C-alpha positions, 0 to 999 in steps of 0.5 A: 603612741599611747596617750600620756593624759586624757584631759577634758574638753569643756566649753569655757569663756575664751577670756577665763581659759586665756587667764589660765593659760598666763597663770600657768604657762606665762603670758600668751594670747589666745585666738579662738575659732569663731566669734561665740566668745566660747572656746572648748578647752581645759588647763591642769597642772601637776608635778611630774618628776622634778617639773612643774607640768602643764596639761593643756587641752583646747580647739582654739585657732591658735596660741601665741606668745609675741615680743610684747608678751616676753617684755611683760613676763620674761620667760623663766623656763623652756617648755618641753612640748609633748603632743599627746592628741590631735595636731599642731604646727609650732613656729619659733624663729626659723624652726618650724614643725607639724606635731602629731601624737607623740612629737616633742618641741623644746620651746624657748620661752624668751623667743617669740613663738605661735602655736597653730591648731586650726580648730582642732582638738589638741592635748598637750603636756608641757614640762616646765624645765628651769632656763638657768639649769638648761643653760648651765647644763647645755649651753646655747644649743637648746635655745631658739626652739628645737623640734626633736626628730620622731625618727631618733630612738632618744625621743621614745626614751625621753617619752618612756621616762616622761610616761614613768614620771606620770605613773610613778610617785617614787624616784621622782629626782632619779627620773627627772635626772634620767630625762635631762641626760637623755635631752642632753644627749640628744642636743649633743647628738644634733651639734655633732652630726650637724641636724641643726646644720650650717647652710651647706649642710641643710641645702645638701639635705634639701636637694636630696629630699627634692630628688627623693620626693619630686614624683609626689604631687603633694610634695612642695616648698612648704612640705619641704620646710616642714620636713627640714624643720625650718621656715620657708623663708629660711629655706629660701635663703640657703637656695640663693647661691644656686640662683633659684628657690626651692620651688624652681628647683623642684620644678626643673627636677620634675621636668627633667624626670619627665623628659628622661621618661618621654625620651625612653618611650617609643614613638607609637607610644607618645601621644597616649604616653604624655598624660601619664608621664606628667602625673607620674612626675608630680604634675597634676595640672596638664596645661601647666605642664605643657607650658613649662616643659615647652619653656624649658626644652623648646618643644612639646612633651610629645614631640620629645617622645617622637623624636626619640 
């Protein structure tokens, strides 16, 4: 993705950068990575189409807006956040997203939100869209925080319109209307297709994703939650009807995969094949694999291979 903006990172006292963020975006608390009292960052503003826009660069630990901040400074906007460089983890309610360059997240300013940067340099463009207009146009589907899927072609279209608004001074009203129409189409599609889904739909997507990625040792409950754009706590709630957690489900599917592969091996291959099978089925700890395998099947992996 081509960068939309290239703001500078310059050493600034924490309280000054925090004051600038509050002046432009509302009441947020800035947490630096160290104790020097200085953070590298900058906040600039400009008009992008019909929208007031903040361009924020910083390498802080996190920026957060809590219930106290909201009481002090009620939100008047939705913030359409575009990750322009670096990375950021956004948490708002049950929505959790790991933003990479080009990703977007619609932040609801009347709900608590946290932006985690972990000290990495990050550049973000934030379009401030009046809340009243959003609610009038789109209703409740736009509330509560929404990660815009990078796999949806509408994201590319919205980003292209934003880039055009940044570059061109004329036809701003028309471009702004085009952008809102695209955003509305995305909100409508998520409502129709169930991306912002009822529990059973989310659960079915989670189960399918576990089966697809169970052989990946780096895939766990946290990664599953991120890919589904929900929090781990919400994901666990959806698994309760099954009587298991996402972690237990993933473990059992890995064990079943390992059992099937060991059963298909010839007896003379058993001893040398167990380690390879364990690693190929998503385990990176052999003692843990042996322990959980015996607990589930009542025999060792090697015994299963020899029996078959």
